[in-house]
C-alpha positions as CSV (number, residue, x, y, z in Angstrom):
1,M,-12.6,-29.1,49.9
2,N,-10.3,-26.9,47.8
3,D,-11.2,-23.6,46.2
4,F,-11.3,-25.0,42.7
5,F,-13.9,-27.6,43.6
6,R,-16.0,-25.1,45.6
7,R,-16.1,-22.5,42.8
8,Y,-16.4,-24.6,39.7
9,L,-17.8,-28.1,40.6
10,L,-19.7,-27.8,43.9
11,P,-22.6,-25.8,42.4
12,G,-23.1,-28.4,39.7
13,F,-22.9,-31.3,42.2
14,V,-25.5,-29.6,44.4
15,F,-27.7,-29.0,41.4
16,E,-27.4,-32.7,40.5
17,S,-28.3,-33.8,44.0
18,A,-31.4,-31.5,43.9
19,V,-32.5,-32.9,40.5
20,I,-31.9,-36.6,40.6
21,A,-34.5,-38.0,42.9
22,G,-37.3,-36.2,41.0
23,G,-35.5,-36.5,37.7
24,Y,-34.2,-40.0,37.0
25,A,-33.2,-41.9,40.1
26,T,-35.5,-44.9,39.2
27,G,-35.5,-44.3,35.4
28,R,-39.2,-44.0,35.2
29,E,-39.0,-40.3,34.5
30,L,-36.6,-40.9,31.6
31,V,-39.0,-43.5,30.2
32,E,-41.9,-41.0,30.3
33,F,-40.1,-38.1,28.8
34,F,-37.5,-39.4,26.4
35,L,-38.1,-43.1,25.5
36,P,-41.1,-42.3,23.2
37,A,-38.6,-40.4,20.8
38,G,-36.5,-43.5,20.5
39,P,-32.8,-44.0,21.5
40,W,-31.3,-41.2,19.4
41,G,-34.3,-38.9,19.9
42,G,-34.1,-39.4,23.7
43,V,-30.4,-38.5,23.8
44,L,-31.1,-35.4,21.7
45,G,-33.9,-34.4,24.1
46,M,-31.6,-34.8,27.1
47,I,-29.0,-32.6,25.4
48,V,-31.7,-29.9,24.9
49,S,-32.5,-30.1,28.6
50,M,-28.8,-30.0,29.5
51,L,-28.2,-26.9,27.4
52,F,-31.2,-25.1,29.0
53,W,-30.0,-26.0,32.4
54,S,-26.5,-24.6,31.7
55,A,-28.0,-21.4,30.2
56,V,-30.3,-20.8,33.2
57,L,-27.5,-21.8,35.7
58,M,-25.0,-19.4,34.2
59,V,-27.2,-16.4,34.4
60,S,-28.6,-17.4,37.8
61,F,-25.2,-17.9,39.3
62,E,-23.9,-14.6,38.1
63,L,-27.0,-12.6,39.1
64,A,-26.9,-14.3,42.6
65,R,-23.2,-13.5,42.9
66,M,-23.6,-9.9,41.9
67,A,-26.6,-9.2,44.2
68,K,-25.4,-11.5,47.0
69,A,-28.8,-13.1,46.7
70,Y,-28.1,-16.5,48.2
71,D,-31.8,-17.4,49.0
72,Y,-34.6,-17.7,46.6
73,R,-36.7,-14.9,48.1
74,S,-33.9,-12.3,47.5
75,F,-33.2,-13.8,44.1
76,F,-36.8,-13.7,42.8
77,K,-37.3,-10.1,44.1
78,L,-34.7,-9.2,41.5
79,L,-36.5,-11.1,38.7
80,L,-40.1,-10.7,39.5
81,G,-40.3,-7.7,41.9
82,R,-43.5,-7.9,44.0
83,G,-44.5,-11.1,42.1
84,W,-41.6,-13.0,43.7
85,F,-44.1,-15.0,45.8
86,L,-45.5,-16.7,42.7
87,F,-42.3,-18.7,42.6
88,E,-42.6,-19.6,46.3
89,I,-46.1,-21.0,45.7
90,C,-45.1,-23.1,42.8
91,Y,-41.9,-24.2,44.6
92,F,-43.9,-25.5,47.6
93,L,-46.3,-27.3,45.3
94,L,-43.5,-28.9,43.4
95,M,-41.6,-29.9,46.5
96,I,-44.7,-31.6,47.9
97,I,-44.9,-33.7,44.8
98,I,-41.2,-34.5,44.8
99,L,-41.1,-35.3,48.5
100,A,-44.2,-37.5,48.1
101,V,-42.6,-39.5,45.4
102,M,-39.4,-39.7,47.5
103,G,-41.3,-41.0,50.5
104,A,-43.0,-43.6,48.4
105,A,-39.8,-44.7,46.8
106,A,-38.0,-44.9,50.2
107,G,-40.8,-47.1,51.5
108,E,-40.6,-49.4,48.4
109,I,-36.8,-49.7,48.6
110,T,-36.5,-50.4,52.3
111,H,-39.3,-52.9,52.0
112,G,-37.5,-54.7,49.2
113,L,-34.1,-54.6,50.9
114,F,-34.9,-55.3,54.5
115,G,-38.6,-56.5,54.4
116,L,-39.6,-53.6,56.7
117,P,-43.0,-51.9,56.5
118,K,-43.1,-49.2,53.8
119,L,-44.1,-46.6,56.3
120,I,-40.9,-47.2,58.3
121,G,-38.9,-46.5,55.1
122,S,-40.7,-43.3,54.4
123,M,-40.3,-42.1,58.0
124,S,-36.6,-43.1,58.0
125,M,-36.0,-40.9,55.0
126,I,-37.8,-38.0,56.8
127,A,-35.7,-38.5,59.9
128,A,-32.4,-38.7,58.0
129,T,-33.2,-35.6,56.0
130,G,-34.2,-33.7,59.1
131,L,-31.0,-34.7,60.9
132,M,-28.8,-33.4,58.1
133,L,-30.6,-30.1,58.1
134,F,-29.6,-29.6,61.7
135,Y,-26.0,-29.2,60.7
136,S,-24.3,-26.2,59.1
137,T,-24.2,-25.2,55.4
138,T,-20.6,-26.4,55.2
139,A,-21.5,-29.8,56.5
140,I,-24.4,-30.0,54.1
141,E,-22.1,-29.2,51.2
142,K,-19.7,-32.0,52.2
143,F,-22.5,-34.5,52.6
144,L,-24.0,-33.7,49.2
145,T,-20.5,-33.8,47.6
146,Y,-19.6,-37.2,49.0
147,S,-23.0,-38.8,48.3
148,V,-23.0,-37.5,44.7
149,G,-19.5,-38.9,44.2
150,Y,-20.7,-42.3,45.3
151,L,-23.7,-41.9,43.0
152,Y,-21.5,-41.2,40.0
153,L,-19.3,-44.3,40.8
154,V,-22.4,-46.5,40.9
155,Y,-23.9,-45.1,37.7
156,I,-20.6,-45.5,35.8
157,V,-20.4,-49.1,36.9
158,F,-24.0,-49.6,36.0
159,F,-23.4,-48.2,32.5
160,V,-20.2,-50.3,31.9
161,W,-21.9,-53.5,33.2
162,S,-24.9,-52.9,31.0
163,F,-22.6,-53.0,27.9
164,V,-20.9,-56.1,29.2
165,A,-24.2,-57.9,30.0
166,F,-26.4,-56.8,27.0
167,G,-24.3,-54.4,24.9
168,D,-25.4,-56.1,21.7
169,R,-29.0,-55.1,22.5
170,I,-28.0,-51.5,23.1
171,D,-26.1,-51.3,19.8
172,A,-28.9,-52.9,17.9
173,A,-31.5,-50.4,19.4
174,F,-29.4,-47.4,18.3
175,A,-28.7,-48.9,14.9
176,A,-32.3,-49.9,14.1
177,A,-34.3,-46.9,15.3
178,P,-34.4,-43.5,13.6
179,V,-34.7,-40.3,15.5
180,G,-38.3,-40.1,16.8
181,D,-40.6,-37.2,17.0
182,G,-41.1,-34.9,20.0
183,W,-37.6,-35.0,21.3
184,F,-37.2,-31.2,21.4
185,K,-40.5,-30.6,23.3
186,A,-39.6,-33.4,25.7
187,G,-36.3,-31.7,26.4
188,I,-37.9,-28.4,27.0
189,T,-40.6,-29.9,29.2
190,Y,-38.1,-31.9,31.3
191,A,-35.9,-28.9,31.7
192,G,-38.9,-26.8,32.7
193,Y,-39.9,-28.7,35.9
194,N,-36.4,-29.7,36.9
195,V,-34.9,-26.2,36.6
196,A,-37.1,-25.2,39.5
197,T,-34.4,-26.7,41.7
198,V,-31.9,-24.0,40.7
199,P,-32.8,-21.9,43.8
200,A,-31.7,-24.9,45.9
201,V,-28.2,-24.3,44.7
202,L,-28.0,-20.6,45.6
203,F,-26.6,-21.1,49.1
204,C,-23.2,-22.4,47.7
205,I,-22.8,-19.4,45.2
206,R,-21.2,-17.5,48.1
207,H,-18.0,-19.2,47.1
208,L,-17.9,-17.5,43.7
209,T,-15.8,-14.4,43.4
210,S,-15.9,-13.4,39.7
211,R,-18.1,-13.5,36.6
212,R,-15.8,-16.1,35.0
213,E,-16.3,-18.5,38.0
214,A,-20.1,-18.1,37.9
215,M,-20.2,-18.7,34.1
216,V,-17.9,-21.7,34.2
217,A,-19.7,-23.2,37.2
218,G,-23.1,-22.7,35.5
219,L,-21.9,-24.1,32.2
220,L,-20.6,-27.2,33.9
221,G,-23.8,-27.5,36.0
222,G,-25.8,-28.7,33.0
223,P,-23.5,-31.7,32.1
224,L,-22.9,-32.6,35.7
225,G,-26.6,-32.7,36.4
226,M,-27.5,-34.7,33.2
227,L,-24.5,-37.1,32.8
228,P,-25.8,-39.9,35.1
229,G,-29.2,-39.7,33.4
230,V,-27.7,-40.1,30.0
231,L,-25.7,-43.1,31.1
232,F,-28.9,-44.6,32.6
233,F,-31.0,-43.9,29.5
234,I,-28.4,-45.5,27.1
235,A,-28.4,-48.6,29.3
236,M,-32.3,-48.7,29.3
237,V,-32.7,-48.7,25.5
238,G,-31.4,-52.3,25.3
239,Y,-34.8,-53.3,26.7
240,Q,-36.9,-50.4,25.6
241,S,-40.0,-52.3,24.7
242,E,-40.0,-54.2,28.0
243,I,-39.1,-51.2,30.2
244,A,-41.9,-49.0,28.7
245,N,-44.5,-50.5,31.1
246,V,-42.2,-51.2,34.1
247,A,-42.7,-49.1,37.2
248,L,-39.0,-49.3,38.2
249,P,-36.7,-49.6,35.2
250,S,-33.7,-49.6,37.5
251,A,-34.9,-52.8,39.3
252,F,-35.6,-54.5,35.9
253,L,-32.1,-53.9,34.6
254,L,-30.4,-54.8,37.9
255,Q,-32.0,-58.2,37.7
256,K,-30.3,-58.8,34.3
257,F,-26.9,-58.5,36.0
258,G,-27.6,-61.4,38.4
259,A,-25.5,-59.7,41.1
260,P,-27.4,-59.1,44.3
261,W,-24.5,-57.2,45.9
262,F,-24.7,-54.6,43.1
263,E,-28.4,-54.4,43.5
264,W,-27.8,-53.4,47.1
265,A,-25.1,-50.9,46.1
266,F,-27.4,-49.3,43.5
267,Q,-30.4,-49.2,45.8
268,I,-28.3,-47.6,48.6
269,A,-27.3,-45.0,46.0
270,V,-30.9,-44.3,45.2
271,L,-31.7,-44.0,48.9
272,L,-28.9,-41.4,49.2
273,T,-30.3,-39.5,46.3
274,L,-33.6,-39.3,48.0
275,V,-32.0,-37.7,51.1
276,D,-29.8,-35.5,48.8
277,T,-32.7,-34.0,47.0
278,G,-34.7,-33.5,50.2
279,V,-31.7,-31.8,51.9
280,A,-31.1,-29.5,48.9
281,L,-34.7,-28.5,48.4
282,L,-35.5,-28.0,52.1
283,H,-32.2,-26.2,52.8
284,A,-33.4,-23.6,50.3
285,I,-36.5,-23.0,52.4
286,N,-34.4,-22.7,55.6
287,E,-32.1,-20.2,53.9
288,R,-35.1,-18.2,52.9
289,V,-36.4,-18.2,56.5
290,A,-33.0,-17.4,57.8
291,K,-32.8,-14.3,55.6
292,V,-36.0,-13.0,57.2
293,Y,-34.5,-13.5,60.6
294,E,-31.4,-11.7,59.5
295,E,-33.4,-8.7,58.2
296,R,-34.9,-8.5,61.7
297,Q,-31.4,-8.7,63.1
298,Q,-32.1,-12.0,64.9
299,P,-30.5,-15.4,64.5
300,M,-32.7,-18.2,63.2
301,P,-33.3,-20.8,65.9
302,R,-31.2,-23.8,65.1
303,A,-33.9,-26.3,66.0
304,M,-36.3,-24.6,63.5
305,R,-34.3,-25.9,60.5
306,P,-35.1,-29.7,61.0
307,A,-38.5,-28.7,62.3
308,I,-39.5,-27.0,59.1
309,A,-38.1,-29.8,57.0
310,I,-39.9,-32.6,58.9
311,T,-43.2,-30.6,58.8
312,V,-43.0,-30.2,55.0
313,M,-42.1,-33.8,54.5
314,V,-44.9,-35.1,56.7
315,I,-47.4,-33.0,54.8
316,S,-46.0,-34.3,51.5
317,V,-46.4,-38.0,52.5
318,Y,-49.9,-37.2,53.8
319,A,-50.8,-35.5,50.5
320,A,-49.6,-38.6,48.6
321,G,-51.9,-40.8,50.6
322,A,-54.9,-38.5,50.5
323,I,-54.7,-37.4,46.9
324,G,-53.0,-40.5,45.4
325,L,-49.4,-40.5,44.2
326,V,-50.4,-41.2,40.6
327,N,-52.9,-38.3,40.4
328,L,-50.4,-36.0,42.3
329,I,-47.8,-36.7,39.6
330,A,-50.0,-36.7,36.6
331,K,-51.8,-33.4,37.5
332,G,-49.0,-31.7,39.3
333,Y,-46.0,-32.0,37.0
334,G,-47.9,-30.9,33.9
335,W,-49.0,-27.4,34.8
336,L,-46.1,-26.8,37.2
337,T,-43.7,-27.3,34.2
338,Y,-45.3,-24.5,32.3
339,A,-45.5,-22.3,35.4
340,F,-41.7,-22.6,35.9
341,I,-41.0,-21.9,32.3
342,A,-43.0,-18.7,32.7
343,I,-41.8,-17.5,36.1
344,L,-38.2,-18.8,36.1
345,I,-36.7,-19.7,32.7
346,I,-38.1,-16.8,30.7
347,P,-37.3,-14.2,33.4
348,V,-33.8,-15.5,34.0
349,L,-33.0,-15.5,30.3
350,T,-34.5,-12.0,29.7
351,I,-34.5,-9.9,32.9
352,G,-31.6,-11.8,34.3
353,V,-29.4,-11.3,31.2
354,W,-30.4,-7.6,31.1
355,R,-29.4,-7.1,34.7
356,I,-26.0,-8.8,34.6
357,T,-25.1,-7.1,31.3
358,G,-25.6,-3.6,32.7
359,G,-29.3,-3.0,31.9
360,A,-29.8,-2.2,35.5
361,Q,-27.6,0.6,36.7
362,R,-27.5,-0.8,40.2
363,I,-28.3,-4.3,41.4
364,P,-29.4,-4.1,45.0
365,Q,-27.4,-6.4,47.3
366,A,-28.4,-8.5,50.2
367,S,-26.0,-9.7,52.9
368,P,-25.7,-13.5,52.8
369,S,-27.5,-15.6,55.4
370,T,-25.4,-17.2,58.0
């Protein structure tokens, strides 16, 4: 992995891996947020989300670089002071929702592909994620990079194949429908809950050595995170009326291709995204715990990393069963979105900008976790 990739592209790839499972892996999220505004309105809404992501990433990366704050606890102490724990509470709640959705999706996919009980699929995802978190940060970076590369390849093929299979329907949908209402609010709302994954990217900011690198990496992070979603959304509008009430839009469109081998390739990509997101989100918690150990001048026990991950994932799967996945999503995403706008987006774009432009005479630094 060369220096150019580490400094300019890796942060965006890690951000994309953190966003995708909870953002658009199955397409259902895109239907809920963007399809009501129509094809053009949906694309505009996604551009709004992308621009907000880039803005927040640019400031966050530079602030983390200047302060050497590579874990979210150190980072939010700079933004929220003693109120940093508010982010941790919301982050845990969001992670429980996302991991619950991931566990359910893994169960459905493995049942569909192999005919295995859904619980085995959920437990397999937990085991795979826990195994990855046993390895070093460098190994995690490589895993996320290669899996996201495969994901991009699959989504590009999916996009091209959609135009070959039903491109006339896609063209007609864009030609017939005007820009719908609500696209700007949808873009802000979608950006609000997904931007909470920014702290999951902080561990790889240690590669950045200048403000220019931080700004360029952040600027590219928005498009890198959103591009697969845009391709997916454009493909979906060809069957927008049918997809509106479908639980898994991806499965609906894959059936139109009539190619079982590509269904396998796509579903494997989705399974990888589930592990990717779990690894990125949970590694952020491990880095936060490692920082506490470092402050006490003690090494974090290696076995604690997968143990923390597996514990959080088991709690999440249990929460989905006890509360109900639908209720968990419906009630959780709504208020958490506004919470993250209040405790992340607004502070980053105000206090964060003030700090990196010299408003603070001295930014306290923290040594990076090992």
